[in-house]
C-alpha positions as CSV (number, residue, x, y, z in Angstrom):
1,X,-4.4,1.3,37.4
2,X,-1.8,3.9,36.7
3,X,-1.9,6.0,33.7
4,X,1.5,7.8,34.0
5,X,3.2,5.7,31.4
6,X,0.3,6.0,29.0
7,X,0.4,9.8,29.3
8,X,4.1,9.9,28.8
9,X,3.8,7.7,25.7
10,X,1.1,10.0,24.4
11,X,3.3,13.1,25.0
12,X,6.2,11.5,23.1
13,X,3.9,10.5,20.3
14,X,2.5,14.0,20.0
15,X,6.0,15.5,20.1
16,X,7.2,13.2,17.4
17,X,4.2,14.0,15.2
18,X,4.7,17.8,15.7
19,X,8.4,17.6,14.7
20,X,7.5,15.6,11.6
21,X,4.9,18.2,10.6
22,X,7.5,21.0,10.9
23,X,9.7,19.4,8.3
24,X,7.0,19.3,5.6
25,X,6.9,22.5,3.5
26,X,3.6,24.1,3.3
27,X,1.9,24.4,-0.1
28,X,2.0,27.9,-1.5
29,X,-1.1,29.7,-2.6
30,X,0.0,29.7,-6.2
31,X,0.7,25.9,-6.3
32,X,-2.6,25.3,-4.5
33,X,-4.4,27.3,-7.1
34,X,-2.6,25.4,-9.9
35,X,-3.5,22.1,-8.3
36,X,-7.1,23.1,-8.0
37,X,-7.2,24.2,-11.7
38,X,-5.6,20.9,-12.8
39,X,-8.1,18.9,-10.7
40,X,-11.1,20.9,-12.1
41,X,-9.9,20.3,-15.7
42,X,-9.6,16.6,-15.1
43,X,-13.1,16.5,-13.7
44,X,-14.5,18.4,-16.6
45,X,-12.8,16.0,-19.0
46,X,-14.2,13.1,-17.2
47,X,-17.7,14.6,-17.2
48,X,-17.5,15.3,-20.9
49,X,-16.5,11.7,-21.6
50,X,-19.4,10.4,-19.6
51,X,-21.8,12.7,-21.4
52,X,-20.5,11.5,-24.8
53,X,-20.9,7.9,-23.7
54,X,-24.4,8.6,-22.6
55,X,-25.2,10.3,-25.9
56,X,-23.9,7.3,-27.9
57,X,-25.9,4.9,-25.8
58,X,-29.0,6.9,-26.3
59,X,-28.4,7.1,-30.1
60,X,-27.6,3.4,-30.3
61,X,-31.0,2.3,-29.0
62,X,-30.7,2.6,-25.3
63,X,-27.6,0.6,-24.7
64,X,-26.9,-1.2,-21.4
65,X,-27.9,-0.2,-17.9
């Protein structure tokens, strides 16, 4: 079995992947920080909603499980 063609195909695939990655702009530190803050706020809001639902279920006689 020869692997020459497989190696060549892998080289071409890696080269194509590397050139595609070069075209993508990297995320700046400021935008990364903004995205993290936005994600954290969304998670806090979701957690608050869950806690309110749990409090209502407890006040309402146990609720469903």
